[in-house]
N, C-alpha and C positions, 0 to 999 in steps of 0.2 A: 441617810437611812431611809427603809424603805421602812410607811408606812404599817404594814402589814406585820414584821418581823418583831418578835414581843425578845427573842435572843439577844442577848449582851455578848460583845466580841468578848471572843478569849483572848488572848494569849497564849501561843502554843511555846512549849517548851522543846528545847532540842532534844532528841530524842538517839540517844549513841547506840547507832550498829557495830552489833557484834564480826568482830575479827574470826577472819575467817585462819585456819587452822591447816588448809588442803596447800603444799607448795605450791600448783600455779596459780594458786589466787591469790596468794600472799604476794609470789615475787613480785618486786618493785615493779615498773616499766620501765626498759631501759630509758636514758637520759636525751633528750633530742640535742643532736649540734646544734651549737648555735653559730649567729654566722659570724661569730669574731672568729672561730680557728680558722687554719688555714687550709685553702679550697686545697683537691689533688685534681690535678691535670689527669686526664682521661687519653689513653694511648689511641689511635685512630685506625686504623684499620685500612694497608694501606694496597688496594686491588688492582691488580695487574694488567698493564694495558691493551687490551682485547685485539684492537686495529690494527690490521696489518698497515703494516708502513706501505708508503706510497713513492714513486719516483719523481723527481722533477718534472717528469715530462710528462707523468702525470697530472701531478697539479698544476701542471700551467694550461694542461689541456681543460680539465674540470675549472679552473678559473675564465678561458676564455668562452666557457659555452655561460657561463655565471655571467660575465658581460653581454654576452649576444642576446638572453632573456631579459636581462633587465632593458637594451634596448629595445627589443620586442614591445616589452610591455611598458615604456615609455614615449613610446612612438606617436607621432599626433594622430587625431583621426585623421584619416580623409574622407572628405565628402564627394558624391559623385558629381560629373558634372552639370547645373540645370538641363532641363528642358527648355526645346523652345512650346511658345503658346496653344500650337496646334498638336504637338505632343503629350504636352499635358492634359489636351480638353478628349483626345485619344482612350487616352489612359484611365481619367474620369467614365467615359462610356463604358468603358469594357470592365472597372471596377463595380461599376452601378449597375449593368447588366448581367454580371455575375451574381451578382447580389441578389438578384428581385428573382433568378434564375433558381439560386438556393434555395430562397425562403417558395417558389413553386414544386419544386420537387419537396420538400419538407410536407408541405403543405395536403400535396397528393400521395406521398406515401401516409403519414396519419391520417386519413381520412379513408384509403384503403382500408389499414387496418381496422377501423373503427365499424365500417359496412362489415370486415367479415368479420368482428366478433358479436354483431347486433344479429348479424345472418347466424351465428354458431349457436347464440344464447337462445333465440327463434328455433332450430330446429330441436336443440336441447329438448324448447318446451314443447315442440310436436311429438316428440317420440312419443310411443305409447308405454303407459305405465305396467308396472308387472301386476298382476292379479287380473286386468281389464278382458272384456271380452278376444275369444282370439289366441289368449298366449296359451301357451302348450309349454310342457315340460319337459326337456330333454333329458337323455339318458343317463344324465350326472348330474339329474333330481334340482337343477339351476333351470327358473325359464327362460325364455329365448327374450324377452322382449328387457331384461335386467340382463342381461349377456350383449344387446343392443347397446344399452345405456353406458356399462362396462367400456365399452370399446369403443363407446363415443367420447368416454372423458376421460378417455388412456392421452397423456401428453407425449408425444414423440420425444425419442432423446438423441437430438440432433445438434450436436454441438458446431459450432459456426452460424455465423450469418445466413436470415430466407436466402433460397437461390435468386429469389426476383431483387431483390439487395441489391443499388447500384454499387460495387467495388472500385476505389479508387486502385488508377494504372499508373503505371512510371510513366509510359508513352501512351500515346493516344490513338486507338485500334488503328489495324491494317486496313486501309479497305479492300474486298476480296479477298479477306485468310480464311479461310476452313482450316480449324487445327483439328476435324477429325481426320484429315490428311497427313497431317503434322502426327498424330497419334500413331495411324494406321502403318508410317514409315517404323516409330521407332519399334512400334512389335516387328516387326518384320524382321529390324537389326537386333532384336533380340533374340526372335529363333532363329535365328543366325546362327549366333554367339554357342548358343548352347547345342 
């Protein structure tokens, strides 16, 4: 018992609730089915088989293809023959030189980009500010120095890699090949066709 409570516990008397005379409220609930009652079998709907019937020759062909695919999947992995010590050393040198060359190219390209970014930022700082001595207002009411700054901050909307970026090719470059000659020949053929 809580020390601060001074009330004595009282016994609640049962209160009878009034019975409703409204038919839908006073209607007895339907009796639930007991588990003793026999269950009724539900009828299954039979769907028509819509798959086209195949002939025995088509079935044999399908089985043959499945067997070939299973054999191909379960085939043991064949390893290439081992190379000689000289060939392995040559492959190692080629791979090592390739990786070194890729790192050099990567570092050279990133250095060039960093230098270009630094030069661009420096050039933007060197641009004269709007309203400085020598700034003139054009016919459209904008300052010349402001127009220069806007033009300098424009980003060219060129989609694709930069023209100086190395482009991977399927074949090595052909020595002495001049693509402009090929393009001129293509233009001449187009003009003859039209």
